[in-house]
C-alpha positions as CSV (number, residue, x, y, z in Angstrom):
1,L,45.0,-43.8,14.4
2,K,45.0,-44.0,10.6
3,E,44.1,-47.9,10.7
4,K,41.3,-47.1,13.3
5,A,40.2,-44.2,11.2
6,K,40.2,-46.2,7.9
7,Q,38.1,-49.0,9.5
8,Q,35.4,-46.5,10.6
9,E,35.4,-44.9,7.2
10,L,37.0,-41.6,8.5
11,K,39.5,-39.6,6.5
12,I,42.5,-37.9,7.9
13,H,44.1,-34.8,6.2
14,Y,47.2,-32.8,7.1
15,S,47.4,-29.1,6.6
16,K,50.3,-26.9,7.6
17,Q,47.8,-24.2,8.9
18,E,45.3,-26.4,10.8
19,G,47.3,-29.7,11.5
20,Y,45.5,-32.9,11.2
21,L,41.8,-32.8,10.3
22,V,39.5,-35.9,10.5
23,E,36.6,-35.9,8.2
24,G,33.5,-38.1,8.7
25,N,30.4,-38.6,11.0
26,S,30.8,-37.0,14.3
27,R,29.4,-40.0,16.1
28,I,32.0,-42.2,14.6
29,K,34.8,-39.8,15.6
30,R,33.5,-39.8,19.2
31,Y,33.6,-43.6,19.1
32,V,37.1,-43.6,17.8
33,V,38.1,-41.0,20.4
34,E,36.7,-43.2,23.1
35,Q,38.5,-46.2,21.8
36,L,41.8,-44.3,21.6
37,I,41.5,-42.9,25.0
38,R,41.0,-46.4,26.4
39,D,43.9,-47.8,24.3
40,V,46.3,-45.0,25.5
41,L,45.4,-45.3,29.1
42,N,45.8,-49.1,29.0
43,S,49.1,-49.0,27.1
44,Q,52.5,-49.7,28.4
45,N,53.8,-46.3,27.5
46,C,50.7,-44.6,29.0
47,E,52.6,-41.9,30.9
48,V,54.7,-40.9,28.0
49,I,51.8,-40.7,25.5
50,V,49.5,-38.9,28.0
51,Q,52.4,-36.3,28.6
52,C,52.8,-35.8,24.9
53,I,49.0,-35.4,24.1
54,W,47.5,-34.0,27.3
55,G,50.6,-32.7,29.3
56,E,49.8,-29.0,28.9
57,H,46.1,-29.6,30.0
58,E,47.0,-31.5,33.2
59,Q,45.4,-28.9,35.5
60,Q,42.1,-29.0,33.6
61,I,42.0,-32.8,33.5
62,K,42.7,-33.1,37.2
63,A,39.9,-30.4,37.8
64,I,37.4,-32.6,35.7
65,Q,38.5,-35.7,37.7
66,S,37.8,-33.8,40.9
67,E,34.3,-32.9,39.5
68,L,33.8,-36.6,38.7
69,E,34.6,-37.5,42.3
70,K,32.0,-35.0,43.4
71,I,29.4,-36.8,41.1
72,E,30.5,-40.1,42.7
73,N,29.9,-38.8,46.3
74,N,26.6,-37.1,45.3
75,L,25.3,-40.4,43.7
76,G,26.8,-42.7,46.4
77,I,28.6,-44.7,43.7
78,A,32.2,-45.5,43.2
79,F,33.8,-45.6,39.7
80,T,36.9,-48.0,39.2
81,D,40.0,-45.8,39.2
82,E,40.5,-46.8,35.5
83,R,37.1,-45.6,34.7
84,L,37.3,-42.4,36.6
85,N,40.6,-41.7,34.6
86,E,39.1,-42.7,31.3
87,L,35.9,-40.4,31.9
88,A,38.3,-37.4,32.8
89,Y,40.2,-37.7,29.6
90,L,37.0,-38.4,27.7
91,F,35.1,-35.3,28.9
92,F,38.2,-33.2,28.5
93,S,38.4,-34.4,24.9
94,T,34.7,-33.9,24.3
95,D,35.0,-30.3,25.6
96,Q,37.8,-29.7,23.0
97,L,35.7,-31.2,20.2
98,I,32.7,-29.1,21.2
99,E,35.0,-26.1,21.0
100,K,36.2,-27.0,17.6
101,G,32.7,-27.2,16.4
102,E,32.6,-30.9,16.5
103,V,29.2,-31.6,18.0
104,L,26.8,-34.5,18.1
105,K,23.4,-34.4,16.3
106,D,20.3,-34.7,18.5
107,E,19.4,-38.2,19.5
108,P,15.8,-38.5,20.5
109,S,16.3,-41.9,22.2
110,W,18.5,-40.2,24.7
111,K,15.9,-37.7,25.8
112,P,14.4,-39.6,28.8
113,F,17.8,-39.4,30.5
114,V,17.3,-35.6,30.9
115,N,15.1,-36.6,34.0
116,V,17.9,-38.7,35.7
117,K,20.1,-37.2,38.6
118,E,23.2,-37.9,36.7
119,Y,22.1,-35.5,33.9
120,E,21.6,-32.7,36.6
121,L,25.0,-33.4,38.0
122,I,26.7,-33.2,34.4
123,E,25.0,-29.9,34.0
124,Q,26.6,-28.6,37.3
125,M,29.9,-30.2,36.3
126,I,30.2,-28.4,32.9
127,G,29.3,-25.2,34.5
128,T,32.6,-25.2,36.4
129,D,35.8,-23.6,35.3
130,A,37.2,-27.1,34.3
131,F,35.1,-26.8,31.0
132,Q,35.6,-24.2,28.3
133,S,32.7,-25.0,25.9
134,R,29.1,-24.5,25.7
135,W,27.6,-28.0,25.8
136,S,24.3,-28.7,24.1
137,E,21.6,-30.8,25.7
138,T,22.8,-33.7,23.4
139,E,26.3,-33.2,24.5
140,K,25.1,-33.3,28.2
141,L,23.1,-36.5,27.4
142,Y,26.2,-38.1,25.9
143,A,28.1,-37.4,29.0
144,T,25.2,-38.6,31.3
145,L,25.0,-41.8,29.4
146,H,28.8,-42.5,30.0
147,I,28.2,-41.8,33.8
148,V,25.1,-44.1,33.8
149,S,26.7,-46.9,32.0
150,M,30.3,-46.9,33.7
151,N,31.3,-49.9,35.9
152,R,30.2,-48.8,39.4
153,I,29.3,-50.2,42.7
154,K,26.0,-49.5,44.4
155,D,23.7,-51.9,46.2
156,L,23.1,-55.1,44.1
157,S,21.9,-53.3,41.0
158,P,22.3,-49.7,39.7
159,L,18.9,-50.0,38.3
160,S,17.0,-50.8,41.4
161,E,16.3,-47.1,42.4
162,D,16.0,-45.6,39.0
163,Q,12.4,-45.1,37.9
164,V,13.4,-44.1,34.4
165,F,15.3,-47.3,33.8
166,H,12.5,-49.3,35.4
167,S,10.0,-47.6,33.2
168,M,12.1,-48.2,30.1
169,L,12.8,-51.7,30.9
170,H,9.1,-52.4,31.5
171,R,8.2,-50.8,28.1
172,V,10.8,-53.0,26.4
173,A,9.3,-56.1,27.8
174,E,5.9,-55.1,26.8
175,E,7.1,-54.4,23.4
176,F,8.9,-57.6,23.2
177,E,5.6,-59.5,24.3
178,R,3.7,-57.8,21.6
179,L,6.0,-58.5,18.9
180,T,6.7,-62.1,19.7
181,F,3.3,-63.0,21.1
182,V,4.9,-64.3,24.2
183,N,3.6,-63.6,27.8
184,L,6.5,-63.1,30.2
185,H,5.8,-64.1,33.7
186,N,7.3,-62.2,36.6
187,K,8.2,-59.1,34.4
188,E,8.5,-56.9,37.4
189,Q,11.5,-59.0,38.6
């Protein structure tokens, strides 16, 4: 942890009253948490480490996993078991960070995702008893982006039915054409 923190320019301090404190950019802290969760869940000693870190919160994590399975069913998608597990621990950890006041700053580029179905489902999920904190729109968008970007199975392309993605990709292609003075043929494909 100290090595990852140092690489990301985060500082770790210990206090008898508050335990370990990590100082630095909240976005970087989230990134490190994501990496650590992935590392722990893919380690040889996964069960022992999970029990030490999250053992007393097992019921809450299972409830989050159950909510994620409802999202899968509602969207008609399937996360890999590994990704489902990872998301459950990530969303639990996010809830704890929010409770401690460790929140993300607004990110305007995420705003279009307020209009996707995944965002609506995230709002429903965090309204359940599995979550203890009050999530801001930015936090909901953070979770939405994780759902949208997870490895999933649905038709041939997860983008095929999503007008927000289609619109955004079209604008990216147009901007690329404008900046490079290149005309792309068959942009719609």
